[in-house]
N, C-alpha and C positions, 0 to 999 in steps of 0.2 A: 504493500500500500504506500501511496505517496504521503510524505510527512507534511506537505504543503497543499492547500486546497485551491480550487478555482476562485473562490471568493477572495482569498488572500492575494492571489496573483492579479486579479482584476483591481483590487484596492491599491496594489503597488505600481500598477501601470501608469504611465504618464498621459494616457488617453484611452479611447475605446479600443477593445480588442476584437479580433475575429474569433467568434466562439467556436467555429468548426476547427480552426487551426489549434486553438487552445485545447479543445477536447481530444484532438489527436495526440498531443503531447502528454496530456494527463492520463489518457487510456494506456499508452505505452508505459508511462511511469508507474501506474498502479499495477500493471501486470509484470513488469520486468525490473522496476527500479531497485528493489531489494537485492536482486542478483548482481547489480552493478555497484552496490554499496551506497546508493543514493536515497535510502530511506532515513538517513541521518540529516537533520535540518541544516547543520553547518555546511554540508556538501551540497545539498539540494539548493540552498540559497545561491551559492556560487554558480551552480549549473543553470538555474533559471535566469540569473542576472545576465549571463552571456547570451542565452537564447533570446531574452527580451530585447537586448540590444540588436542582435543580428536580424531579428524578425520584425523590429519596430513594434514591440509589444504584441506579438502574435498576429499582426495585421498582414504580414507578407510571408509566403512560404516559397517564393522564388525571387531571384535577383531582378531588380528593375533594370531593364536593358536599354542603354542609350542608342548606340554604344558609346561609352566614354573612352577616353584615350587609354585608360588602364584596361578596360574591357576588350578593346581592340588587340591589346597585347596578349590576352588570354589565348588567342587562336594559335600562337606558336610557342606557348609555354610548355616545353617538353618536361619541365620539372613537375607539372601537374598531370602528366601523362598524355597531353595533347600532341598532335603531330607537329613537326616543324614547318609544315606547309600552311598557308592561309586558306584553309578548306572548310571553315565554319565550326571547328571543334570548340572554339571559345564560347559561342552562343549555345551550341548543342549541350555542352556540359557546364553551363553556367550554374551559379549557386541555387540550390533547392533545399527544401525542408527548413525548419526554423533555425537550424544552425548553419545553413547555407554551404553545404558540401559542394566543392567546386573542382572541376577537372576530371578527365576520363579515369585517371588512376583511382580517385576516391570512389567513383561510381562502381568501378571494377572491384575494388577492395570490399566495399559494402556488400555487393552481390555475392562475392565468394565467401564472405563471412556468414551471410545468411544461409548459403548452401551448406557450409560446414556445420551449421547449427541445425540442419534439417528443417528449415523454416519454409522451404518450397517457394522462394521468391520469384517474381517475374524478372525478365532480363532487363535490368536497369541500364546496361550498357547500350543495348539496341534501342530501348525506349526510355530515356531518362525521366520523362514526365511521370512514369509510374512510381517513382520514388516518393511522389507527393500523394500517394493513395494510402489508405490505412491497411495494415498497421505500420507500414514502412515509414510514413512521415514522422511518427513519434519515436520509432525505434532507431532511425538513423542518427539523431543527436546522441542517443545513449551509446551506440556503437562508437561514434566519433570520440566522445568523452572517455570511454573506457580504453580504447586502443591508444589514446595519447596519455593514458595513466594520469588523468587530471585530478583524481581524488587525492593524490599525494600532495598537490599544491593547495587544494581546497582545505585539507587538514591543517595547513599552516597559514591559512588566510591570505595566501599570496595571489591576489587577483591580477597583479602585473604579469607574473609568469604564465598564468592561465590564459590571459589575453594574448601573449606572444605565441603560445602553443596553438591557439585557435586562429589567430589573425596573421601571424608571421611578423607582427610588429605590435605597436600599441595604439593603432588607430581606434578612435572611439573610446579610449580608456576612461575619460571623464564621464561619459554616459553609462558605461558599464559599472563604474563605481557608484553613480547615482542610483542605478537600478538595484545594485547590491544593498545599498543603505536603505532604500525605500522598502524593499522586501524583507530585509533583516528586521527593521523596526516593526513592520506589520506582524511578522512571525513572533516577535517578542512581546506583542501586545500594545504597541504604540501606533499612533497615526503615522502614515508614511512620510510626513514632513516634520515629525517631532524630533529632529536631530538635537536641538538644544535641550529639550526635556530629558532625552537619554543621556546626553553629556553631563548634565547636572547630577543625575542619579548615579552616574559612573564616576563622579568626582573629577571630571575634566572641565576645562574652560568651555563655557557655553557660548561658542562663537558660530555654531551652525555649519562649520566646515567639516566635511567628512575626510579628515586627514588620516595619516597612519595611526595615530593614537586612538582616534575614534573607531577606525576600522578594526583595530586590534581588540578594543573593548566590545564591539559588536560581535566579533568572532568568538571571544571568550564566553560571552553570554549565550551564543548559539551552541557552543560546545557543551555548555551546562545543560541545555535541554536535549542535547544529543546523548547525554549520559556520561560524558567525560568527567573525570575527577577534577578537583581544583588544580592540582599539580599538573595534570595532563593538559588542562586548559591553558595554564600559564605557559607551558612549554610549547604547545602546538600553536599558540597565538602569535609567537615570535615570527616576524617576516623572514623568509628565506633569503639570505644574501650570498651564501657560498656553502659548499660541502666542507665541513670540518668536524673534528672530534669534539664531543661535548666536554671531556676532561682535557685540560691543557697537557701538552706533551711532557712538560717538565714534571708535572705531578704524576703522570702515568709512568714515567721512567723511575721515579722514586718508589712507587708501589711495586713495580716489577722487580726492582732491585731487592726490596725487602722480601718479596715472595721467593725470589731465587735463593736468598740466604736460608730461608726456612726450608726450602726444598732440598738444599744441599745437606742440611743437618739431618733431615729425615732419611735421605738416601744413604747417608754414611752409616747410620745406626739402625735403620729399619730392617725388616725381614727381606726386602728386595736387594739390599746392598751386599757388598763383599764381606762386611763385618756382622752378618746376621748371627742369630743364636747358634745355629748349627755349626758355624765356623769356629765357635769357641771350644768345641769339644777337643779334649786332649791338652788344653792349656795348663800350665803350672798354676796352682790355686792362688798364689800371691799375685801373679800377673792377672789372673781372672778377677781378683778383688779390685785391682787398679782399674781394669777395663770397665767393670760393672759400675764403679764409682764415677768414672768418666761419663758413662752412659746416663747415669742419674743426673749429673750436673748439666749435661747437654739437654736432656729431656725437660728439666725444670726451666732452663734458659729458653728452650723452644716454646714452652707454654707461655712464658712471660712475653716473648717476642710476638707470639700469635695474638695475645691480648692487645699488645701495642699496635699491631697492624690493623686489627679489627676497629680499634678506636680511631686510628688515622683514617681509615676508609670511611667510617661514619662521618668524620669531620669533613672529608672531601665531598661526600654525597650531599651533606647538608649545605655546603658552600655552593655546589653546583645548582641545587634545586632552589636555593633562596634567591 
């Protein structure tokens, strides 16, 4: 089931919606959304924000063809799977469905994906208009979202990266952010324009600007109703800037060094090492007493060292999570 209703989507829209197009999207979401992990509100809001921008609040399910200068270049866009010749591929495989899939390669990939899933699709490559019939019109955006692995970025509230993955750049980013904020506010129980009211409640400056801090606060609130814990919400709400380790390398080296010392002590005197109990058989009793005494000293030292390491790791974890 969809975690977001038609009423909420209509409330968040900037104008009237096309009910038929909206119903196609919601029908597919209700049937398949949970399979794509989109039954979680924080992901669904990101998903719908992109669709609402691309489709003009569900009013359009196909690209408005001029052709513009950019659209004329579609005809020879081999990176989209179109032929290098000016033979009409650009218009034939223009954007369709609410997420505006574009280019012969995307139509081919979607068709092959549907065949692989035993969905018995029509031939979208031969007849691209069929992609705008049900259930394909609502299923295509789910396919596109999933194959680009966009839940990963939705989990971190990174609308900029999602936009780049869909658009190839950041065209329309301001409108996508506006749709995200409006829908997030509605889902959280506010009016779609109540940015300042939300900011006040979140302890932010009430300036009405949906900047990074406000988006992070909206994301954290949505994570809360998605069932994430407070600590998960705080971590997942951080914008993605680069791939890096959570624990600093200097700290990680110290932890590894301490564990290596403990491992050396265990291997030297444990059953798996060369000085195991069986190896002591036949020793002179005085030498045996010395060895046993040494084992006890090392064992006690190891226990104390283990306690120290556990305490150090606890401090590191608390420092990272705070």
